[in-house]
C-alpha positions as a Markdown table, in Angstrom:
| # | Residue | x | y | z |
|---|---|---|---|---|
| 1 | Met | 67.5 | -23.8 | 45.9 |
| 2 | Leu | 68.5 | -20.7 | 44.3 |
| 3 | Phe | 65.8 | -18.4 | 43.6 |
| 4 | Leu | 66.3 | -15.7 | 41.3 |
| 5 | Asp | 63.9 | -13.0 | 40.6 |
| 6 | Asp | 63.7 | -10.3 | 37.6 |
| 7 | Ala | 65.1 | -13.1 | 35.1 |
| 8 | Gln | 64.4 | -11.1 | 32.3 |
| 9 | Arg | 66.9 | -8.7 | 33.8 |
| 10 | Leu | 70.0 | -11.3 | 34.1 |
| 11 | Thr | 72.7 | -10.9 | 31.2 |
| 12 | Pro | 74.1 | -13.6 | 29.5 |
| 13 | Pro | 77.5 | -13.9 | 31.2 |
| 14 | Leu | 75.8 | -14.2 | 34.3 |
| 15 | Leu | 73.4 | -16.8 | 33.1 |
| 16 | Asp | 76.6 | -18.4 | 31.6 |
| 17 | Tyr | 77.7 | -18.5 | 35.0 |
| 18 | Leu | 74.9 | -19.7 | 36.8 |
| 19 | Arg | 75.1 | -23.1 | 34.1 |
| 20 | Gln | 78.8 | -23.2 | 35.2 |
| 21 | Leu | 77.7 | -23.5 | 38.9 |
| 22 | Trp | 75.0 | -26.3 | 38.1 |
| 23 | Asp | 77.6 | -28.1 | 35.9 |
| 24 | Ala | 80.0 | -27.9 | 38.7 |
| 25 | Pro | 81.1 | -31.3 | 40.0 |
| 26 | Gly | 78.8 | -32.3 | 43.1 |
| 27 | Cys | 76.4 | -29.8 | 42.7 |
| 28 | Ala | 72.8 | -30.6 | 43.7 |
| 29 | Ala | 71.6 | -27.2 | 43.4 |
| 30 | Ala | 68.1 | -26.1 | 41.6 |
| 31 | Leu | 67.8 | -22.9 | 39.9 |
| 32 | Val | 64.4 | -21.2 | 39.9 |
| 33 | Leu | 64.3 | -18.4 | 37.9 |
| 34 | Cys | 61.1 | -15.9 | 37.9 |
| 35 | Gly | 60.2 | -13.2 | 36.2 |
| 36 | Val | 58.0 | -12.1 | 33.1 |
| 37 | Gly | 60.3 | -12.1 | 30.3 |
| 38 | Gly | 62.3 | -14.9 | 31.6 |
| 39 | Glu | 61.9 | -17.2 | 28.9 |
| 40 | Arg | 63.8 | -14.6 | 26.6 |
| 41 | Ala | 66.6 | -14.1 | 29.0 |
| 42 | Leu | 67.2 | -18.1 | 28.5 |
| 43 | Ala | 66.7 | -17.7 | 24.9 |
| 44 | Arg | 70.3 | -16.0 | 25.0 |
| 45 | Ala | 71.4 | -18.6 | 27.1 |
| 46 | Ser | 71.1 | -21.6 | 25.1 |
| 47 | Ala | 73.5 | -23.9 | 26.9 |
| 48 | Leu | 71.4 | -23.4 | 30.1 |
| 49 | Arg | 67.9 | -23.1 | 28.7 |
| 50 | Ser | 68.7 | -26.7 | 27.5 |
| 51 | Arg | 68.9 | -27.8 | 30.9 |
| 52 | Val | 65.6 | -26.5 | 32.0 |
| 53 | Leu | 63.1 | -29.3 | 33.4 |
| 54 | Ser | 60.0 | -27.7 | 33.3 |
| 55 | Trp | 58.7 | -24.1 | 33.0 |
| 56 | His | 55.7 | -22.9 | 35.0 |
| 57 | Gln | 53.4 | -20.0 | 34.2 |
| 58 | Val | 51.8 | -18.7 | 37.7 |
| 59 | Gly | 49.1 | -16.4 | 37.5 |
| 60 | Arg | 47.0 | -14.2 | 39.9 |
| 61 | Leu | 45.8 | -16.1 | 43.0 |
| 62 | Glu | 42.0 | -16.5 | 43.1 |
| 63 | Pro | 40.3 | -14.5 | 45.7 |
| 64 | Ser | 39.4 | -18.1 | 47.5 |
| 65 | Gln | 43.0 | -19.4 | 47.3 |
| 66 | Val | 44.7 | -16.3 | 49.3 |
| 67 | Pro | 43.8 | -17.3 | 52.8 |
| 68 | Arg | 45.3 | -20.8 | 52.6 |
| 69 | Thr | 48.4 | -19.3 | 50.3 |
| 70 | Leu | 49.1 | -16.9 | 52.6 |
| 71 | Thr | 49.4 | -19.1 | 55.7 |
| 72 | Leu | 51.5 | -21.4 | 53.6 |
| 73 | Phe | 53.9 | -18.5 | 52.5 |
| 74 | His | 54.4 | -17.3 | 56.1 |
| 75 | Pro | 52.9 | -17.8 | 59.8 |
| 76 | Val | 52.0 | -14.3 | 60.3 |
| 77 | Trp | 48.9 | -15.0 | 58.5 |
| 78 | Thr | 47.8 | -17.6 | 60.5 |
| 79 | Gln | 45.8 | -16.1 | 62.9 |
| 80 | Ala | 44.1 | -13.3 | 59.9 |
| 81 | Asp | 40.7 | -13.0 | 59.5 |
| 82 | Pro | 40.0 | -14.3 | 56.2 |
| 83 | Asp | 37.4 | -11.4 | 55.2 |
| 84 | Asp | 40.1 | -9.2 | 56.0 |
| 85 | Leu | 42.4 | -10.9 | 53.4 |
| 86 | Ala | 40.2 | -11.1 | 50.8 |
| 87 | Arg | 38.9 | -7.4 | 51.4 |
| 88 | Ala | 42.6 | -6.3 | 51.2 |
| 89 | Asp | 43.1 | -8.6 | 48.3 |
| 90 | Glu | 40.1 | -7.0 | 46.6 |
| 91 | His | 40.8 | -3.6 | 47.2 |
| 92 | Arg | 44.8 | -3.8 | 47.0 |
| 93 | Ala | 46.8 | -6.9 | 45.7 |
| 94 | Arg | 44.2 | -8.2 | 43.6 |
| 95 | Gly | 45.5 | -11.8 | 43.7 |
| 96 | His | 49.0 | -10.6 | 42.9 |
| 97 | Phe | 51.5 | -12.6 | 45.0 |
| 98 | Arg | 54.3 | -10.2 | 44.9 |
| 99 | Thr | 52.1 | -7.8 | 46.4 |
| 100 | Trp | 51.0 | -10.1 | 49.1 |
| 101 | Ala | 54.7 | -10.9 | 49.7 |
| 102 | Lys | 55.6 | -7.2 | 50.1 |
| 103 | Ser | 52.5 | -6.8 | 52.3 |
| 104 | Thr | 53.9 | -9.7 | 54.7 |
| 105 | Ser | 56.9 | -7.9 | 54.9 |
| 106 | His | 55.3 | -4.7 | 56.2 |
| 107 | Val | 53.1 | -6.7 | 58.5 |
| 108 | Tyr | 56.1 | -8.5 | 60.0 |
| 109 | Ala | 57.7 | -5.6 | 60.6 |
| 110 | Ser | 54.8 | -3.7 | 62.4 |
| 111 | Arg | 54.7 | -6.4 | 64.9 |
| 112 | Glu | 58.3 | -6.9 | 65.5 |
| 113 | Arg | 58.3 | -3.0 | 66.1 |
| 114 | Gly | 55.4 | -2.5 | 68.5 |
| 115 | Ser | 53.4 | -4.2 | 70.7 |
| 116 | Val | 50.5 | -5.2 | 67.9 |
| 117 | Arg | 50.5 | -9.0 | 68.0 |
| 118 | Arg | 47.1 | -9.5 | 66.2 |
| 119 | Val | 46.9 | -9.3 | 62.7 |
| 120 | Asp | 43.8 | -7.7 | 62.0 |
| 121 | Arg | 42.0 | -5.3 | 59.4 |
| 122 | Glu | 43.5 | -2.3 | 60.6 |
| 123 | Leu | 47.3 | -3.8 | 60.2 |
| 124 | Ile | 46.7 | -5.3 | 56.9 |
| 125 | Glu | 45.4 | -1.6 | 55.8 |
| 126 | Gln | 48.6 | -0.2 | 57.5 |
| 127 | Ala | 50.8 | -2.5 | 55.7 |
| 128 | Cys | 48.7 | -2.1 | 52.6 |
| 129 | Ala | 49.0 | 1.9 | 52.5 |
| 130 | Arg | 52.7 | 1.3 | 52.7 |
| 131 | Leu | 52.5 | -0.1 | 49.4 |
| 132 | Gly | 52.0 | 3.4 | 48.0 |
| 133 | Pro | 49.6 | 4.4 | 45.0 |
| 134 | Tyr | 50.7 | 1.2 | 42.8 |
| 135 | Pro | 50.8 | -1.9 | 45.0 |
């Protein structure tokens, strides 16, 4: 399975290359093209567009979905307090999975660099602060 984010930025020649990979004999790959406007990029590559099995619109996470989704996404979140996650989601991520993915990277890196092993409110806030003014 090949995931490509920002599919809207892929050029028609690159999309055609992906189609050729898909069409190669014995290929059992699946392409997952993600990004706002990805459907417009595929509209410019009709040979690949005709091979689309399904389209999915993924919206923001509901607050109740955040703890479960994050623990499925990465084990670093399994020990986090759901209230801390809810607070971070309300103040920073606002249901955007991409923001949570960035936060996951920062939390994981902080745990690997130091002696901090518990994912608590302080560590989550430090990770969120690294996102800058526009998460």
